[in-house]
C-alpha positions in Angstrom: -9.3 0.3 -9.3 -11.5 1.5 -6.5 -11.6 5.2 -5.4 -9.8 4.9 -2.1 -6.9 3.2 -3.8 -6.2 6.3 -5.7 -6.9 8.6 -2.8 -4.5 6.7 -0.5 -1.7 6.7 -3.1 -2.1 10.4 -3.6 -1.8 10.9 0.1 1.4 8.9 0.1 2.9 11.1 -2.6 1.7 14.3 -0.8 3.7 13.2 2.2 6.8 11.5 0.7 7.4 12.7 -2.9 9.1 16.0 -2.0 11.8 14.3 0.0 12.2 11.5 -2.6 12.8 14.1 -5.3 15.3 15.9 -3.1 17.3 12.7 -2.5 17.6 11.7 -6.2 17.3 13.4 -9.6 14.4 11.7 -11.4 13.9 8.9 -8.8 12.7 5.6 -10.2 9.3 4.2 -9.2 8.4 0.6 -9.9 4.7 -0.3 -9.7 3.8 -4.0 -9.3 0.5 -4.8 -10.9 0.4 -1.7 -13.1 -2.1 -2.6 -15.7 -4.6 0.2 -16.0 -8.0 -1.2 -15.1 -10.5 1.5 -14.2 -7.7 3.8 -13.2 -4.0 3.9 -12.6 -1.6 5.1 -9.8 0.3 6.9 -12.5 -2.5 9.4 -12.6 -1.7 10.6 -9.0 2.1 10.5 -9.4 3.7 14.0 -9.3 6.0 15.0 -12.2 9.7 14.3 -12.0 9.7 10.5 -11.5 10.9 7.7 -13.8 7.8 5.5 -13.7 8.1 1.8 -14.6 5.0 -0.4 -14.6 5.3 -4.2 -14.3 2.7 -6.8 -14.6 2.1 -10.4 -15.7 -0.2 -9.4 -18.6 0.4 -6.9 -21.4 -1.8 -3.9 -21.4 -2.1 -0.2 -20.9 0.3 1.0 -18.2 2.6 -2.1 -18.5 6.2 -1.4 -19.4 7.8 -4.7 -18.2 6.3 -8.2 -18.3 7.1 -10.5 -15.3 7.7 -14.2 -15.8 8.3 -15.1 -12.1 6.1 -13.6 -9.4 8.9 -13.6 -6.9 11.8 -12.3 -9.1 11.7 -8.7 -10.1 14.0 -7.8 -13.1 15.8 -4.9 -11.4 19.2 -4.6 -9.8 19.7 -4.7 -6.0 19.6 -1.2 -4.4 18.4 0.5 -7.7 14.8 1.7 -7.1 13.6 4.7 -5.0 9.9 3.7 -4.6 8.0 0.6 -5.1 4.2 0.7 -5.2 1.9 -2.3 -4.8 -1.9 -1.7 -4.6 -4.4 -4.6 -4.6 -1.6 -7.1 -5.4 -0.5 -8.8 -2.2 -4.0 -10.5 -1.7 -3.4 -12.3 -5.0 0.2 -13.4 -4.2 0.2 -16.9 -2.8 3.5 -16.3 -0.9 3.5 -12.5 -0.5 6.3 -12.7 2.1 8.7 -13.8 -0.6 7.5 -10.9 -2.9 8.0 -8.5 0.1 11.7 -9.6 0.4 12.2 -9.2 -3.3 10.7 -5.7 -3.2 13.0 -4.8 -0.4 16.0 -6.2 -2.3 15.6 -3.8 -5.3 15.0 -0.7 -3.1 17.9 1.7 -2.3 18.7 2.0 1.4 16.6 5.2 1.4 13.9 3.5 -0.7 10.2 3.4 0.2 7.7 0.6 -0.3 4.0 1.7 -0.4 1.6 -1.2 0.2 -2.2 -1.0 -0.2 -4.1 -4.3 0.3 -7.6 -5.1 1.3 -8.5 -5.5 5.0 -11.9 -6.9 4.0 -14.0 -7.3 0.8 -15.6 -9.9 -1.4 -13.7 -12.9 -2.9 -12.2 -11.8 -6.2 -9.8 -14.1 -8.0 -7.1 -12.6 -10.2 -6.2 -15.4 -10.8 -6.4 -16.3 -7.1 -7.5 -14.5 -3.9 -5.7 -15.6 -0.8 -5.2 -12.9 1.9 -6.6 -10.0 3.8 -4.4 -7.7 6.0 -5.1 -6.4 9.5 -3.5 -3.7 11.7 -0.5 -5.8 12.8 0.4 -6.9 9.3 2.9 -4.1 8.7 4.7 -4.9 12.0 4.8 -8.6 11.0 6.3 -7.9 7.6 9.0 -5.7 9.3 9.8 -8.5 11.7 10.0 -10.9 8.8 12.5 -8.6 7.0 14.6 -8.3 10.2 14.6 -12.0 10.6 16.2 -12.1 7.2 18.9 -9.5 8.4 17.3 -6.5 6.6 16.8 -3.4 8.8 13.4 -2.5 7.4 11.3 0.1 9.3 7.6 0.6 9.2 7.1 4.3 9.0 3.3 4.1 9.3 0.3 2.0 8.6 -3.5 2.4 8.9 -6.8 1.0 7.7 -8.8 3.6 5.8 -12.5 4.2 6.1 -14.7 3.2 3.2 -15.3 5.9 0.6 -18.3 6.9 -1.5 -21.1 6.9 1.1 -24.5 7.4 -0.4 -27.8 7.1 1.5 -26.2 5.4 4.5 -24.6 2.6 2.5 -21.0 2.6 1.1 -20.6 2.4 -2.6 -17.0 1.3 -2.0 -16.9 -2.0 0.0 -13.1 -1.9 0.6 -11.3 -0.9 3.7 -7.7 -0.5 2.4 -4.8 -1.5 4.7 -2.0 0.9 3.9 1.6 0.7 5.0 4.8 2.6 4.2 8.1 0.9 4.7 11.7 2.3 4.7 14.4 -0.2 3.6 17.0 0.9 6.1 16.0 2.3 9.4 19.2 4.3 9.6 17.6 6.8 7.1 14.4 7.4 9.0 15.4 11.0 9.8 15.1 11.8 6.1 11.4 11.3 6.1 9.6 13.4 8.7 6.2 13.8 7.1 3.5 11.1 7.6 0.2 10.5 5.9 -1.4 10.2 9.3 -0.3 13.8 10.2 -3.2 14.9 8.0 -5.5 11.9 7.3 -8.2 11.5 9.8 -10.7 8.9 8.4 -8.6 5.9 9.5 -8.7 3.0 12.0 -5.8 1.5 14.0 -3.1 3.7 12.6 0.6 3.1 13.6 3.2 5.9 13.4 6.9 5.1 13.9 8.1 6.2 17.3 4.7 5.9 19.0 3.5 2.8 20.9 -0.3 3.5 20.7 -2.7 3.1 17.8 -4.2 6.1 16.2 -8.0 5.8 16.4 -7.9 2.3 17.9 -10.9 0.1 17.1 -11.4 -3.5 18.1 -14.4 -3.9 15.8 -14.1 -5.5 12.3 -13.0 -2.9 9.8 -16.3 -3.2 7.9 -18.5 -2.7 10.9 -19.7 0.7 9.6 -20.9 -0.8 6.4 -22.5 -3.8 8.2 -24.4 -1.5 10.6 -25.7 0.5 7.7 -26.9 -2.6 5.9 -28.6 -3.8 9.1 -30.4 -0.5 9.6 -31.6 -0.5 6.0 -32.8 -4.1 6.3 -34.7 -3.7 9.5 -36.3 -0.4 8.4 -38.2 -2.2 5.6 
């Protein structure tokens, strides 16, 4: 797990955990793709949650083994938070997985999505997709087309982390989105990650019709420019 994946999930909990704990005693979190490989989202989860890790392979951090990538073994409207970090790029039909995630969430439930906006080809066992600034809006429209009143609370693409000597040690620009299952409950969640986080591109906040730090350039332009400078200075 790369460093910004942990940083972004911690920022999610910093903004949303307090209200989730207020709504439900010991709220349930389901993490999809929970196997601990160089770090785990459990490590940044505050106390007080019932954490269930699901994955296709047994290993550290895995509580439930999946047999079908598009069928989660949880009852409808039973989960408070679903986390998926570096998962959707490996899902051949992520739009089906998205609907299944929304199904198991309570009406006040939140879905935290972190998926690459760029980065090298990495099969696990396949590598199919990258997400751009409008992806969260598209998923919301897909849910509503399926008669589910999902709301995109916010999304953004984060800056690369770990800069050293002008080059980034972390190649990934994470696309992050937070969804609420039922828009009727939007008033329960007033805090946003983007109220505090600044190193982002093309952020979207519910209720606003402009991008936060709008950038037309590819999300990895900073890294590419650094590589070009290093190459031509030789």
